[in-house]
Each structure stands twice: as C-alpha cells, then as structure tokens.
N, C-alpha and C positions, 0 to 999 in steps of 0.2 A: 600763358593763363590767365596771370593776375586778376583778371572779372571777376575770381571768383574768392578772390583775397576778403571784401568785406560779409562774405556768407562761412566764414570757419566756426562761429559759433553756432551757427544755425544745422550744416553741414554732420557737425559733431556732435549735435543732439538730435539728429537723427539716426546717427551711426549706434549711440547709445540704445534708443529707442526700439530702433527694430530690433538689432542684434536679441534686445529681452524678447522683445516679444517674439520672435524666433523660438529662443530658447526655453522660454516658459511651455513653448508643448514637446519640447521632452519631456517635460516635469508630468502634464497634464495626459501622457503617453504613460508613464509609468504608474500614475496613480489611481489614473482612472478609466483608462483603455481607449482615451481619444486621444489622437487618431489612430484607429487600431494599427496593436505591435501583430508585425508572424513570430516573433516568439516571444517568450517569457524571459524574463529576467529573476535572478536569484533575490529572494526579499531581501539582503541588505541595501544592492543596484537600486529596486523598484523603491522605496520607501527611505533610503540615504540621498541618495542622488536624486530621486525623483522629488523629493522634499526639497532639496537644496534646489535646485533647477525652477521648481514652481513659486517657492519662495523667494528665491534670492532675484530671477529673471525677473517677477514684479515690485523685488525694492530696484532693481536697476532701471527699471521700463520708466516708474515715475518718479524717482531719483532721490530716492528717502536711502538715507545708510549705503550711501550710491560705493564710496569706498572701499569698506569693508564687506558688503556684500559681491563686488566684482571683485575683490581678491579671494573669494571664499570660491566663488566660481570656477577662477582662473585656475584654482589649484585642480579643482575640482574635473576638472576638463583636460589638466595634463596627469591626474591619476590616468583619467578614463585610458586617456591615450595610451599611455605607458601599458595598463592589465589589459585592455581589451582589445587592442588593435595592433601595437609594434612584435615584432616579430624577426628574429633574422634572415629567416626567409622573403618575407615579403617589412622591409624596414623602410622603404619610402609610403609616405603616408597615401599616396593615391592610391595605390595597392595594395594597404590593408586597411582599406576605409577609415581612416584614420583624419582626414584634411580636415572635415566638420570639427571634430576636437581641437585640433591644433589652430584653427581659427577662432574658436572659437575664447580657450586658453589665452590668445595674442591679445588677443581683442579686449578681453576684458580684462586682462592686465595692464594694458594703457587705459583705460576705464577708470581702473584700481588707480593710479597714477596719475590722471589727469585730476579725476573728482568730477562730479555731475552736469556741471553746466550749466546754460538756461535750461526752459523750459523743466524745471525738475522741483520734488519740496525743498532739497536742500539748499538750494538758490533761495529761496523765502524767508530762511531764518536766519 
C-alpha cells in the first residue's frame, strides 16, 4: 500500500484535527451542557477537565502550542482512565468503557511527540 506514502503529512494533520475536534465536545458537554450528558460530574471534573478538554482541544485542532497542549491532554486522559474507568473486576478498557480515554491518551501522546505538522498555526511561525 505504498500509494498512501505521499499523503502521510495530510493524514497526520487529519488525525490531529479530527481527534481534537471530537475532544472539544467532551469539554463543551462538561462546561456548557452541550451535548446533554445523562450524568452530573463533580465540580473539579467539570471545570478542570472540561477546561483542558475545551481549550486544549481547540489548541490542538488549530495547531497552536500543540506539543504542550497534547501532552497535557494525554495526561488528563491517563488520569481519567485510572480514576474513572479502571477496576480490578473490569480491567479491560472495553469492559469498563475506558477505551476512548485510552485512545485519546495515546493519540495525544503521539501528537505531543510529533508536533503540529502541516495545516497548523505552529507550522506558519
């Protein structure tokens, strides 16, 4: 499948942009109630995690301060998994509904290590 080799930069940019776009909605859900959530979060989850998800998601999506924003988002998702999802009874992410947190954690860690790439504010400076 070498025909995709010439599109590596574009597919990475799409990964960064779409992942961050989806992440933003976790923040808007906690901070603004959109989309509506069936459960109420404690204040520290609502404002701290929601703020990191919203602001960090926007920064990663537009590619501004991408590495530190992605590193912070990765750490937040690691903490979210261990605090809210992991248990000894349901230790697999598919069993404890933590698979999204794990995916976000490692995608953001990859973005933090690789940087913004093309189609970003960071690339323009």
